[in-house]
Phi, psi and omega in degrees: 000136180288150178285129184292342177275341181277134178294148179296152179286168179303314182300316181295317178295317182293324173297318176301316177301315179288331175295323182287315188256345171066228182294328183296323179296318178297314179306307175303317178300318181280330178292315175306302181308314174300320180288320177296313177304311181296317174303320176286321177299318175290320179293325178290313178302334177285341178283115191292331186286325180289312185298324176293330181259352178213156186275199184289320177300325169299321178293318175291325179291317179290329176292317178296323185287321175299320180295312179302327180291335183264014181304316178302316181297311180300323183290318178302311178303318180292310186298327178284324193273325186302313183292329178295310180297320174296322175293322177291322175295313181299327180287322180285337183283134176285135174290151182295127181287139178289143179287128171305148184293326179301313184294314187301313185296320179293331176291327181291319184295331181290000000 
C-alpha cells in the first residue's frame, strides 16, 4: 500500500485518469497523437531540402520521432482537454425525458 504522505506516481495518476474518463481519454489521446504526427509530417514534407534527400518513409519516420519527443506536452494536452470535452458532451446531451405517469399506467394495463 502506498504511503499517504507520498504523492502518487505518474503511472498511478495516469491510471486514475483513464479509470475516471475511460474511452474518452483514450480517444482524445490518440486524436492528439494523430494530429501532431500529421502536422509534423506535413511541415517536414514541405521542407524542400529534406524531401530531396529522402522519400515518404523518411518524412513519416522523422515526424514519428518528433511526435515522440513531444510526448510530455501531448500528455498535458490530453489531461487538459478530456475534462473539457466531457463537460461539453454532457451539456449538449439532452437528458432523458421522464415518462408521464398516465402513459406508464397505460403500459402496465397492457
